[in-house]
C-alpha positions as CSV (number, residue, x, y, z in Angstrom):
1,X,-16.8,-55.5,-4.5
2,X,-15.4,-58.9,-5.5
3,X,-12.6,-60.6,-3.6
4,X,-10.0,-60.1,-6.3
5,X,-10.7,-56.4,-6.7
6,X,-10.8,-56.0,-2.9
7,X,-7.4,-57.7,-2.6
8,X,-5.8,-55.4,-5.1
9,X,-7.4,-52.3,-3.6
10,X,-6.1,-53.2,-0.2
11,X,-2.6,-53.9,-1.6
12,X,-2.7,-50.5,-3.3
13,X,-3.7,-48.8,-0.1
14,X,-0.9,-50.5,1.7
15,X,1.6,-49.2,-0.9
16,X,0.2,-45.7,-0.7
17,X,0.3,-45.9,3.1
18,X,4.0,-47.0,2.9
19,X,5.0,-44.3,0.5
20,X,3.1,-41.6,2.3
21,X,5.0,-42.4,5.5
22,X,8.2,-41.3,3.7
23,X,8.0,-37.5,4.1
24,X,11.0,-36.9,1.9
25,X,9.5,-38.9,-1.0
26,X,6.1,-37.2,-0.6
27,X,7.7,-33.8,-0.5
28,X,9.8,-34.3,-3.6
29,X,6.9,-35.9,-5.5
30,X,4.5,-33.0,-4.6
31,X,7.1,-30.4,-5.5
32,X,7.8,-32.0,-8.9
33,X,4.1,-32.4,-9.7
34,X,3.3,-28.8,-8.7
35,X,6.3,-27.5,-10.6
36,X,5.3,-29.5,-13.7
37,X,1.7,-28.1,-13.4
38,X,3.0,-24.6,-13.1
39,X,5.2,-25.0,-16.2
40,X,2.3,-26.5,-18.1
41,X,-0.1,-23.6,-17.5
42,X,2.5,-21.1,-18.8
43,X,3.8,-23.3,-21.6
44,X,1.7,-21.8,-24.4
45,X,2.9,-18.3,-23.5
46,X,6.5,-19.5,-23.0
47,X,6.9,-21.4,-26.3
48,X,5.9,-18.6,-28.7
49,X,8.5,-16.2,-30.1
50,X,7.8,-13.3,-27.8
51,X,4.7,-13.2,-25.5
52,X,0.9,-13.1,-26.2
53,X,-0.7,-9.7,-25.9
54,X,-2.5,-9.1,-22.6
55,X,-4.4,-6.1,-21.3
56,X,-1.1,-4.6,-20.0
57,X,0.7,-5.4,-23.3
58,X,4.5,-4.8,-22.8
59,X,4.2,-3.0,-19.5
60,X,5.0,-6.1,-17.3
61,X,8.3,-6.6,-19.0
62,X,9.2,-2.9,-18.6
63,X,8.5,-3.3,-14.9
64,X,10.5,-6.4,-14.7
65,X,13.4,-4.8,-16.5
66,X,13.6,-2.1,-13.8
67,X,14.0,-4.7,-11.1
68,X,16.5,-6.7,-13.1
69,X,18.7,-3.5,-13.6
70,X,18.6,-2.7,-9.9
71,X,19.4,-6.3,-8.9
72,X,22.4,-6.2,-11.2
73,X,23.7,-3.2,-9.1
74,X,23.0,-5.1,-5.9
75,X,19.9,-2.9,-5.1
76,X,17.5,-5.7,-4.1
77,X,14.7,-3.5,-2.9
78,X,14.2,-0.9,-5.6
79,X,12.2,2.2,-4.8
80,X,13.0,4.5,-7.8
81,X,13.0,4.2,-11.6
82,X,15.3,6.5,-13.5
83,X,13.8,5.7,-16.9
84,X,10.1,6.4,-16.0
85,X,8.4,9.7,-16.9
86,X,10.7,10.0,-20.0
87,X,13.9,9.8,-17.8
88,X,12.5,12.3,-15.2
89,X,12.2,9.4,-12.9
90,X,9.5,8.1,-10.5
91,X,9.0,6.0,-7.4
92,X,7.0,3.5,-9.5
93,X,8.8,0.4,-8.0
94,X,8.0,1.7,-4.5
95,X,4.4,2.7,-5.0
96,X,3.4,-0.1,-7.4
97,X,2.9,-3.8,-6.3
98,X,6.1,-5.6,-5.7
99,X,6.0,-9.2,-4.8
100,X,5.8,-10.7,-8.3
101,X,8.6,-8.7,-9.7
102,X,10.9,-9.2,-6.8
103,X,10.6,-13.0,-7.4
104,X,10.7,-12.8,-11.2
105,X,13.8,-10.6,-11.2
106,X,15.5,-13.2,-9.0
107,X,15.0,-15.8,-11.7
108,X,16.5,-13.6,-14.4
109,X,20.0,-14.5,-13.3
110,X,19.4,-18.2,-13.3
111,X,17.4,-18.5,-16.5
112,X,19.9,-17.4,-19.1
113,X,19.5,-13.6,-18.5
114,X,16.2,-13.7,-20.3
115,X,13.3,-11.4,-19.3
116,X,10.9,-13.9,-21.0
117,X,12.2,-16.9,-18.9
118,X,12.2,-14.8,-15.8
119,X,8.5,-13.8,-16.4
120,X,7.5,-17.4,-17.0
121,X,9.4,-18.7,-14.0
122,X,7.8,-16.0,-11.8
123,X,4.4,-17.4,-12.9
124,X,5.5,-21.0,-12.2
125,X,6.8,-19.9,-8.8
126,X,3.5,-18.2,-7.7
127,X,1.5,-21.1,-9.1
128,X,3.4,-23.3,-6.7
129,X,2.9,-20.8,-3.9
130,X,-0.9,-21.0,-4.5
131,X,-0.9,-24.8,-4.8
132,X,1.1,-25.3,-1.6
133,X,-1.1,-22.8,0.2
134,X,-4.3,-24.5,-0.8
135,X,-2.8,-27.9,0.1
136,X,-2.0,-26.6,3.6
137,X,-5.4,-25.0,4.0
138,X,-7.3,-28.2,3.0
139,X,-5.2,-30.3,5.3
140,X,-5.9,-27.9,8.1
141,X,-9.6,-28.1,7.7
142,X,-9.6,-31.9,7.7
143,X,-9.1,-33.0,4.1
144,X,-7.1,-36.1,3.3
145,X,-3.5,-35.7,1.9
146,X,-4.7,-36.7,-1.5
147,X,-7.7,-34.3,-1.4
148,X,-5.4,-31.6,-0.2
149,X,-3.1,-32.2,-3.1
150,X,-6.0,-32.0,-5.6
151,X,-7.0,-28.8,-3.9
152,X,-3.6,-27.3,-4.8
153,X,-4.1,-28.4,-8.4
154,X,-7.6,-26.8,-8.5
155,X,-6.1,-23.5,-7.2
156,X,-3.5,-23.4,-9.9
157,X,-5.9,-24.1,-12.8
158,X,-8.8,-22.0,-11.6
159,X,-10.5,-19.7,-14.0
160,X,-9.5,-16.5,-12.3
161,X,-5.9,-17.7,-11.7
162,X,-5.4,-18.2,-15.4
163,X,-7.3,-15.0,-16.3
164,X,-5.0,-12.9,-14.2
165,X,-1.7,-13.7,-16.1
166,X,-2.9,-14.9,-19.4
167,X,-5.7,-12.4,-20.3
168,X,-5.2,-9.4,-18.1
169,X,-1.4,-9.5,-17.6
170,X,-2.1,-8.7,-13.9
171,X,1.0,-10.5,-12.6
172,X,1.0,-8.5,-9.4
173,X,-2.6,-9.4,-8.6
174,X,-1.8,-13.0,-9.6
175,X,0.8,-13.2,-6.8
176,X,-1.6,-11.7,-4.3
177,X,-4.3,-14.2,-5.2
178,X,-1.7,-17.0,-4.8
179,X,-1.0,-15.8,-1.2
180,X,-4.7,-15.9,-0.4
181,X,-4.9,-19.6,0.6
182,X,-2.0,-19.0,3.0
183,X,-3.8,-16.0,4.4
184,X,-7.1,-17.9,4.9
185,X,-5.1,-20.8,6.5
186,X,-3.4,-18.4,8.9
187,X,-6.7,-16.7,9.7
188,X,-8.5,-20.0,10.5
189,X,-5.5,-21.2,12.5
190,X,-5.4,-18.1,14.6
191,X,-9.1,-18.5,15.5
192,X,-8.5,-22.2,16.2
193,X,-5.6,-21.5,18.5
194,X,-7.4,-18.5,20.1
195,X,-4.4,-16.2,19.4
196,X,-3.1,-14.1,16.6
197,X,-0.3,-16.2,15.1
198,X,2.9,-14.9,13.6
199,X,1.9,-16.6,10.3
200,X,-1.1,-14.3,10.1
201,X,1.1,-11.3,10.4
202,X,3.5,-12.5,7.8
203,X,0.9,-13.5,5.2
204,X,-1.1,-10.3,5.7
205,X,2.0,-8.4,4.8
206,X,2.7,-10.8,1.9
207,X,-0.8,-10.0,0.4
208,X,-0.1,-6.3,0.8
209,X,3.2,-6.5,-1.0
210,X,1.4,-8.6,-3.7
211,X,-1.3,-6.1,-4.5
212,X,-2.4,-3.3,-2.1
213,X,-5.9,-2.7,-3.4
214,X,-6.7,-6.4,-3.3
215,X,-5.1,-6.7,0.1
216,X,-7.4,-3.9,1.4
217,X,-10.4,-6.1,0.8
218,X,-8.8,-9.3,1.9
219,X,-7.7,-7.9,5.2
220,X,-11.0,-6.0,5.6
221,X,-13.2,-9.0,5.0
222,X,-10.9,-11.4,6.9
223,X,-10.5,-9.0,9.8
224,X,-14.2,-8.3,10.0
225,X,-15.2,-12.0,10.1
226,X,-12.5,-12.8,12.6
227,X,-13.6,-10.0,14.9
228,X,-17.3,-11.1,14.7
229,X,-16.4,-14.7,15.4
230,X,-14.1,-13.8,18.3
231,X,-16.7,-11.5,19.7
232,X,-19.4,-14.1,19.4
233,X,-17.3,-16.7,21.1
234,X,-15.9,-14.3,23.7
235,X,-12.3,-14.7,22.5
236,X,-11.4,-11.0,21.9
237,X,-9.3,-10.5,25.1
238,X,-7.7,-14.0,24.8
239,X,-6.5,-13.2,21.3
240,X,-4.9,-9.9,22.4
241,X,-2.2,-11.4,24.5
242,X,1.5,-10.9,24.2
243,X,1.6,-13.2,21.1
244,X,-0.5,-10.6,19.3
245,X,2.4,-8.2,19.5
246,X,4.7,-10.8,18.1
247,X,2.4,-11.1,15.1
248,X,2.2,-7.4,14.8
249,X,6.0,-7.2,14.9
250,X,6.3,-9.8,12.1
251,X,3.8,-7.8,10.1
252,X,5.7,-4.5,10.7
253,X,9.1,-6.0,9.7
254,X,7.7,-7.7,6.6
255,X,5.5,-4.9,5.3
256,X,7.4,-2.0,6.9
257,X,10.3,-2.6,4.6
258,X,8.3,-0.7,2.0
259,X,5.6,1.0,4.0
260,X,8.0,3.4,5.7
261,X,9.5,4.7,2.4
262,X,6.0,4.8,0.9
263,X,5.0,7.2,3.7
264,X,8.1,9.4,3.1
265,X,8.1,9.6,-0.7
266,X,4.4,8.8,-1.4
267,X,3.2,12.0,0.2
268,X,4.4,13.8,-2.9
269,X,2.1,11.7,-5.2
270,X,-1.6,11.3,-5.5
271,X,-2.6,7.7,-6.0
272,X,-6.3,8.6,-5.8
273,X,-5.8,9.6,-9.5
274,X,-6.2,6.0,-10.3
275,X,-9.8,6.2,-9.4
276,X,-10.5,8.5,-12.3
277,X,-9.9,5.9,-15.0
278,X,-11.9,2.9,-13.7
279,X,-14.6,3.2,-11.0
280,X,-16.8,0.4,-9.5
281,X,-20.0,2.1,-10.7
282,X,-19.1,1.3,-14.4
283,X,-17.5,-2.2,-13.8
284,X,-20.3,-4.3,-12.4
285,X,-21.0,-7.6,-14.3
286,X,-24.4,-9.3,-14.6
287,X,-24.7,-11.8,-11.8
288,X,-25.5,-14.7,-14.1
289,X,-22.0,-14.5,-15.7
290,X,-20.5,-15.6,-12.4
291,X,-22.3,-18.9,-12.7
292,X,-22.3,-19.5,-16.5
293,X,-20.5,-17.4,-19.1
294,X,-21.5,-19.1,-22.3
295,X,-20.0,-16.4,-24.5
296,X,-16.5,-16.8,-23.3
297,X,-13.8,-19.2,-24.7
298,X,-10.2,-19.1,-23.5
299,X,-7.8,-18.6,-26.4
300,X,-10.2,-16.7,-28.7
301,X,-9.0,-13.1,-27.8
302,X,-7.4,-11.1,-25.0
303,X,-9.8,-8.1,-25.2
304,X,-12.5,-9.6,-23.0
305,X,-12.3,-11.7,-19.8
306,X,-14.5,-14.1,-17.9
307,X,-15.7,-13.9,-14.3
308,X,-17.2,-17.4,-14.3
309,X,-16.7,-19.2,-11.0
310,X,-15.3,-22.7,-11.5
311,X,-18.1,-25.2,-11.9
312,X,-16.4,-28.0,-10.0
313,X,-16.2,-26.2,-6.6
314,X,-19.7,-25.0,-7.1
315,X,-20.9,-28.5,-7.8
316,X,-19.0,-29.9,-4.8
317,X,-20.5,-27.3,-2.6
318,X,-24.0,-28.1,-3.7
319,X,-23.3,-31.9,-3.3
320,X,-21.8,-31.4,0.1
321,X,-24.8,-29.3,1.3
322,X,-27.2,-32.0,0.1
323,X,-25.1,-34.7,1.8
324,X,-25.1,-32.7,5.1
325,X,-28.9,-32.1,5.1
326,X,-29.8,-35.4,6.8
327,X,-27.4,-34.5,9.6
328,X,-28.7,-31.0,9.9
329,X,-32.3,-32.3,9.9
330,X,-31.5,-34.9,12.6
331,X,-30.2,-32.1,14.9
332,X,-33.2,-29.9,14.3
333,X,-36.1,-32.5,14.5
334,X,-36.4,-32.4,18.2
335,X,-36.7,-28.6,18.4
336,X,-39.2,-26.0,17.5
337,X,-38.6,-26.7,13.8
338,X,-39.8,-30.3,14.0
339,X,-42.8,-29.9,11.7
340,X,-40.7,-28.2,9.1
341,X,-38.0,-30.8,9.4
342,X,-40.5,-33.6,8.8
343,X,-41.6,-32.0,5.5
344,X,-38.1,-31.3,4.5
345,X,-37.1,-34.9,5.2
346,X,-39.9,-36.3,3.1
347,X,-38.9,-33.9,0.3
348,X,-35.3,-34.9,0.5
349,X,-36.2,-38.5,0.5
350,X,-38.4,-37.9,-2.5
351,X,-35.7,-36.3,-4.6
352,X,-32.7,-38.3,-3.5
353,X,-33.1,-41.3,-1.3
354,X,-36.2,-43.4,-1.3
355,X,-38.3,-42.3,-4.3
356,X,-40.4,-45.4,-4.0
357,X,-41.4,-44.9,-0.4
358,X,-41.7,-41.1,-0.7
359,X,-43.9,-41.2,-3.8
360,X,-46.3,-43.4,-1.9
361,X,-47.6,-45.0,-5.0
362,X,-48.3,-41.7,-6.8
363,X,-45.8,-42.3,-9.6
364,X,-45.0,-45.9,-9.1
365,X,-48.4,-47.3,-9.8
366,X,-47.8,-46.3,-13.5
367,X,-44.4,-48.0,-13.8
368,X,-43.5,-51.7,-13.9
369,X,-41.5,-53.4,-11.2
370,X,-38.7,-54.1,-13.8
371,X,-38.1,-50.4,-14.0
372,X,-38.7,-49.4,-10.4
373,X,-36.4,-51.9,-8.6
374,X,-33.1,-51.0,-10.5
375,X,-33.7,-47.3,-10.3
376,X,-34.6,-47.4,-6.6
377,X,-31.6,-49.6,-5.7
378,X,-29.2,-47.5,-7.8
379,X,-30.2,-44.2,-6.2
380,X,-29.9,-45.6,-2.7
381,X,-26.5,-47.2,-3.4
382,X,-25.1,-43.9,-4.8
383,X,-26.3,-41.9,-1.9
384,X,-25.0,-44.5,0.6
385,X,-21.5,-43.4,-0.4
386,X,-22.2,-40.0,1.1
387,X,-24.5,-40.2,4.0
388,X,-26.9,-42.5,5.7
389,X,-30.4,-42.8,4.3
390,X,-32.8,-40.1,5.6
391,X,-35.4,-41.5,7.8
392,X,-33.2,-44.0,9.5
393,X,-32.3,-43.4,13.2
394,X,-28.6,-42.3,13.1
395,X,-26.4,-40.9,15.8
396,X,-24.5,-37.9,14.2
397,X,-21.2,-36.8,15.9
398,X,-21.1,-33.3,17.1
399,X,-19.3,-30.7,14.9
400,X,-15.7,-30.1,16.1
401,X,-14.5,-26.7,17.2
402,X,-12.4,-26.4,14.1
403,X,-15.4,-27.4,11.9
404,X,-17.5,-24.6,13.5
405,X,-14.8,-22.1,12.6
406,X,-14.6,-23.4,9.0
407,X,-18.4,-23.3,8.5
408,X,-18.5,-19.8,10.1
409,X,-15.7,-18.1,8.1
410,X,-15.6,-19.7,4.7
411,X,-19.3,-19.5,3.7
412,X,-19.5,-16.0,5.1
413,X,-16.4,-15.0,3.1
414,X,-18.0,-16.4,-0.1
415,X,-21.3,-14.7,0.7
416,X,-19.7,-11.3,1.4
417,X,-17.8,-11.4,-1.9
418,X,-20.9,-12.3,-3.9
419,X,-22.9,-9.5,-2.2
420,X,-20.1,-7.0,-3.3
421,X,-20.7,-8.1,-6.9
422,X,-24.2,-6.8,-6.9
423,X,-25.0,-3.2,-7.8
424,X,-26.8,-2.5,-4.5
425,X,-23.3,-2.6,-2.9
426,X,-22.3,0.6,-4.8
427,X,-22.8,2.9,-1.8
428,X,-20.2,0.9,0.0
429,X,-17.6,1.4,-2.8
430,X,-18.4,5.1,-3.0
431,X,-18.5,5.9,0.7
432,X,-16.2,3.5,2.5
433,X,-12.7,5.1,2.5
434,X,-10.4,3.3,0.1
435,X,-13.0,0.9,-1.3
436,X,-13.1,2.4,-4.7
437,X,-9.4,1.6,-5.2
438,X,-10.4,-1.9,-6.2
439,X,-11.8,-0.4,-9.4
440,X,-13.3,-3.7,-10.6
441,X,-15.7,-5.5,-8.1
442,X,-14.9,-8.8,-9.8
443,X,-11.3,-8.5,-8.6
444,X,-12.6,-10.0,-5.4
445,X,-12.8,-13.3,-7.2
446,X,-9.3,-13.6,-6.0
447,X,-10.8,-14.0,-2.5
448,X,-13.8,-16.1,-3.5
449,X,-11.9,-18.7,-5.5
450,X,-9.7,-20.1,-2.8
451,X,-12.4,-19.8,-0.2
452,X,-14.9,-21.7,-2.3
453,X,-12.4,-24.4,-3.3
454,X,-11.5,-24.9,0.4
455,X,-15.2,-24.9,1.4
456,X,-16.2,-27.4,-1.3
457,X,-13.4,-29.8,-0.4
458,X,-14.3,-29.6,3.3
459,X,-17.9,-30.5,2.5
460,X,-17.0,-33.5,0.4
461,X,-14.1,-34.8,2.5
462,X,-14.7,-38.0,4.6
463,X,-14.8,-37.8,8.3
464,X,-12.1,-39.4,10.5
465,X,-14.5,-42.3,11.2
466,X,-15.7,-42.8,7.7
467,X,-15.7,-46.3,6.2
468,X,-13.2,-47.4,3.6
469,X,-15.8,-47.3,0.9
470,X,-16.7,-43.6,1.6
471,X,-13.0,-42.6,1.8
472,X,-12.4,-44.1,-1.6
473,X,-15.5,-42.5,-3.0
474,X,-14.6,-39.1,-1.7
475,X,-11.0,-39.2,-3.0
476,X,-12.2,-40.5,-6.3
477,X,-14.8,-37.8,-6.7
478,X,-12.2,-35.0,-5.9
479,X,-9.8,-36.6,-8.3
480,X,-12.4,-36.5,-11.1
481,X,-13.2,-32.9,-10.2
482,X,-9.5,-31.8,-10.3
483,X,-9.1,-33.7,-13.6
484,X,-12.1,-31.9,-15.1
485,X,-10.8,-28.5,-14.0
486,X,-7.3,-29.3,-15.4
487,X,-8.7,-30.5,-18.7
488,X,-10.8,-27.3,-19.0
489,X,-8.1,-25.0,-17.9
490,X,-7.8,-21.9,-20.1
491,X,-4.0,-22.1,-20.2
492,X,-4.1,-25.2,-22.3
493,X,-6.1,-23.6,-25.1
494,X,-4.2,-22.4,-28.2
495,X,-3.6,-18.7,-28.1
496,X,-5.1,-17.3,-31.3
497,X,-4.3,-13.7,-30.8
498,X,-1.2,-11.7,-31.9
499,X,2.1,-11.4,-29.9
500,X,3.7,-8.4,-28.5
501,X,6.3,-7.0,-30.9
502,X,9.3,-7.6,-28.6
503,X,10.3,-8.3,-25.1
504,X,12.1,-5.6,-23.2
505,X,11.7,-2.1,-21.9
506,X,9.7,0.5,-23.9
507,X,12.0,3.1,-25.4
508,X,10.0,6.0,-23.9
509,X,8.8,4.7,-20.6
510,X,5.8,6.2,-19.0
511,X,4.0,4.0,-16.4
512,X,1.3,6.5,-15.3
513,X,-2.2,5.8,-16.7
514,X,-3.6,8.8,-14.7
515,X,-0.4,10.6,-13.6
516,X,-0.3,8.6,-10.4
517,X,3.5,8.4,-10.6
518,X,3.9,12.1,-11.5
519,X,4.4,14.5,-8.5
520,X,1.4,16.5,-7.5
521,X,3.5,19.7,-7.8
522,X,4.4,19.0,-11.4
523,X,3.4,22.1,-13.4
524,X,4.3,20.8,-16.9
525,X,2.7,18.4,-19.3
526,X,3.2,14.9,-17.9
527,X,3.3,13.5,-21.4
528,X,6.2,15.7,-22.5
529,X,9.8,15.6,-21.5
530,X,10.9,18.2,-18.9
531,X,12.8,21.1,-20.4
532,X,13.6,23.4,-17.4
533,X,14.9,26.8,-18.4
534,X,18.3,27.7,-17.0
535,X,19.0,31.0,-18.8
536,X,22.5,31.5,-17.3
537,X,23.6,27.8,-17.3
538,X,24.1,24.9,-19.6
539,X,23.2,21.5,-18.2
540,X,24.6,18.3,-19.8
541,X,23.3,14.9,-18.7
542,X,25.9,12.1,-19.3
543,X,25.0,8.8,-20.7
544,X,24.6,6.0,-18.1
545,X,22.8,2.7,-17.8
546,X,19.1,3.0,-18.2
547,X,18.5,2.4,-14.5
548,X,21.7,3.7,-13.1
549,X,21.9,4.4,-9.4
550,X,24.0,7.5,-10.0
551,X,23.4,10.0,-12.8
552,X,26.2,12.6,-13.5
553,X,25.6,16.1,-14.9
554,X,28.0,18.8,-16.0
555,X,26.7,22.3,-15.4
556,X,28.4,25.4,-16.7
557,X,27.1,28.7,-15.3
558,X,28.1,32.3,-16.2
559,X,27.0,33.4,-12.7
560,X,25.8,31.8,-9.5
561,X,22.4,30.3,-10.0
562,X,19.8,27.9,-8.8
563,X,20.0,25.2,-11.5
564,X,17.0,23.0,-12.2
565,X,18.0,19.5,-13.3
566,X,15.6,17.6,-15.6
567,X,14.7,15.0,-12.9
568,X,11.9,14.8,-10.3
569,X,13.1,15.3,-6.8
570,X,12.3,13.4,-3.7
571,X,13.6,13.2,-0.1
572,X,15.7,10.2,-1.2
573,X,17.8,12.1,-3.8
574,X,21.3,13.1,-2.7
575,X,23.4,15.6,-4.7
576,X,27.2,15.4,-4.7
577,X,28.8,18.6,-6.0
578,X,32.5,18.7,-6.7
579,X,32.9,15.3,-5.2
580,X,32.5,16.2,-1.6
581,X,29.4,18.4,-1.0
582,X,26.3,16.5,-0.2
583,X,22.8,18.0,0.0
584,X,19.3,17.2,-0.9
585,X,17.2,18.7,-3.7
586,X,16.1,22.3,-3.6
587,X,13.1,23.9,-5.2
588,X,12.7,26.4,-8.0
589,X,9.7,28.6,-8.3
590,X,8.7,27.6,-11.8
591,X,9.5,23.9,-11.4
592,X,8.6,22.9,-7.9
593,X,8.6,19.1,-8.7
594,X,12.0,19.1,-10.2
595,X,15.4,18.8,-8.4
596,X,17.2,22.1,-8.2
597,X,20.8,22.7,-6.9
598,X,22.5,26.1,-6.1
599,X,25.8,26.3,-8.0
600,X,28.6,28.8,-8.3
601,X,29.8,30.4,-11.5
602,X,32.0,28.2,-13.7
603,X,31.9,24.4,-14.4
604,X,30.5,22.1,-11.8
605,X,30.2,18.3,-11.7
606,X,27.0,17.2,-10.1
607,X,26.4,13.6,-9.3
608,X,22.8,12.7,-8.4
609,X,22.5,9.7,-6.3
610,X,19.1,8.1,-7.0
611,X,16.9,7.0,-4.1
612,X,17.5,3.6,-2.6
613,X,16.4,2.2,0.8
614,X,19.8,3.1,2.4
615,X,20.1,6.5,0.7
616,X,16.6,7.5,1.7
617,X,17.3,7.2,5.3
618,X,20.7,8.9,4.9
619,X,18.9,11.8,3.1
620,X,16.5,12.1,6.0
621,X,19.4,12.3,8.4
622,X,21.0,15.0,6.3
623,X,17.7,16.9,6.3
624,X,17.5,16.6,10.1
625,X,21.0,17.9,10.5
626,X,20.7,21.1,8.4
627,X,18.9,24.3,9.2
628,X,18.7,25.4,5.6
629,X,15.1,26.2,4.9
630,X,15.6,25.6,1.2
631,X,16.1,21.9,1.5
632,X,13.5,19.5,0.1
633,X,10.0,19.7,1.3
634,X,6.8,18.1,0.0
635,X,5.8,19.4,-3.4
636,X,2.7,21.5,-3.5
637,X,3.7,23.7,-0.6
638,X,4.5,27.4,-1.5
639,X,8.2,27.3,-0.8
640,X,10.8,29.3,-2.8
641,X,14.4,28.4,-2.8
642,X,16.5,31.5,-1.8
643,X,19.0,32.7,-4.4
644,X,22.5,31.1,-4.2
645,X,25.0,33.0,-2.2
C-alpha cells in the first residue's frame, strides 16, 4: 500500500470512527437505509395498478380488510369475522396468523386509507424488523458494525424472504421469518448469560403470533439445541432461576393475549383439517435444488417457487471454514490425531497456501520460473488476508465462551434443518405430534436462512486483535457479498405475470381451504349459505357494515319458538333481546353449529354482539352465572335445547 493511498485510508477511517461515535447519526442513517431497502424490494409490486398475482391471490387483502374494519371500530385485537363463511361468520382472525395483519392494518390509517399502501408498508416494516434483528445478531456474535449492517441487508434480500411475499403471498410467514433473527439472538444471549432472558420469552411469543406452524419448529429446534447445550455445560439448574419465571411471564402476557381465546373458541374447530390438503410426504424437494436451482428465474411466473439457499452465505461459510482449518489443525496436531493432521496440513498447503513447496517439484519441474513466482506469490498474499500460512508456528487464541455457543448452536441449527429436508425424515413428520402442520418441509428455510447468514458472517469477521489489513479485507468482502445479493434480489426483476383484478375484500368470502374455519358440528354444506328452517318465524337480517361488531335481526313468530339465526355461534356471542335481556347462543337439534335463541310470540328485536376480546370474557362470566343447561356448549356434543317456555 503506497503512502498516498495509506494516508487517505487512514483519514477515511478517522472520519468513519468520528461519525460512528455519534449514535443518533448512526441510528438515523441505518433507519433510513433499511427503510429505503424495504421500499425498494416491494416497489415493483407497489407501482403497478393493483398487485401481482401470488399463490394466495386476493386472500391477503381480504384478511387485511377484516383487520382494518375492526380497527375502525376501535377493536384492535379482532377475533371474529362477520363476513367469512358467506356471512355466517368465523374466528378466522383468531385462529389464523396475526402479526403481519396487525401491523399492516395500523398503516392503513396513515397511508391514505389504501389497502394497497397498507400491504406494502407492512412488508417494508417487517423487512426492517428482519434487518434490525440480523444486525443485532451479528453484532452480538462479534461482527463489526459495518458487517452487522450488511447482514441486515442480506436478510432483507434473501431468496426465501422475497419468495414469501412476492411469489407465495405468505405475508404471515414473512413476518415470522423476520422475527427469527431476533429469536436466535435471544436464544444465544440466554445461553451466554446462563439464564432465560425476558427477550427470549418475548420473541418466542412474537414468532408464534407471526406463524404458529413455523413457530412450532423454530421453538422445537431452538429449545432442543438450548437444552442439549445447557445439559452438556451443566447449566440447566442455573438457567431455571427466578428470572426464568420472568421470561415465562413475558411470554404468557405477549402470546396469552390470543392463546386464551384460542383455547376457548378453538375447541369448536378442527385445524387438523389443514393436513388433508398438503402433507410433507408429497412436498419434499430434490436436495440439489437447495444449492443450485438452474430452472428458476424471479419475475417469470408466480406458479412455481425456488428453494435455493443464497449462494453468498454458502460461499462465506466455505471460505470461513477453510480459513479456520489452520487453527483447527494447530490445536489437534499435538493429540492423537497428529498423523492425520500432518496429512491434512500438507493437503491444505497444496491446494491453498504453498503450492510450490507442497508439490515438491512434481508439477513445478514442468513450469518456468516466470509463471511459478507470480502464481506462488499471489496465492500466498490472498491467503495472508485471512489466516497465517499453514506450516508456520503460530499461537492461536482460545475460542471465547460466546464463540463456543455460536459454533455449537448455529451449525447444528443449519444441519437439523437440512436433515429435515431429506425424505428419510418423513417418519418424524408423520409421527411427531404437530410436525405435519408445517405441510411443506422447505418452509424451514425461514429458520435456515438467518442462521446461515449469521454463521457465515461470524466465520468471515475479523477478530478483535486482527490487523488493519485483515479488518479492511473482511469488511470489503462482506460488502461485495451484500452487493451481489442485492443485485440478484428477486424483488428487482420485472414482474411478467398478470395482476389481481382488484384490491379489496372478495364479495363472497370463504377463507377455509379445508373447512378449518367451519365448526366441527356444522351439518350443512360449507360451500353454501346457511338457510335454517324456522317454520313458525320470519327472520330478517338488517344491513350493517361488512364487519360490524353488532348485527341486528327482526324476528316475527306466530308462537314461542327456538329461533335459529343464520350465523355460527361461539362462547363469545352475546344476544340482546328487546334491549335488555342478555344471553349466550342456544342450540337447535338440526343446526347445532348455528346460534339459536328462544323467543316469544310476536315481533322481537334481537341484537347479536359479535365476539371481541372483552365480550368473550363477559360471555364466559354470563355462562358461569347461569344454571340454564341450554346455554352454549362445544359443538359436536349431543345437547338439545329445551323448548322455550
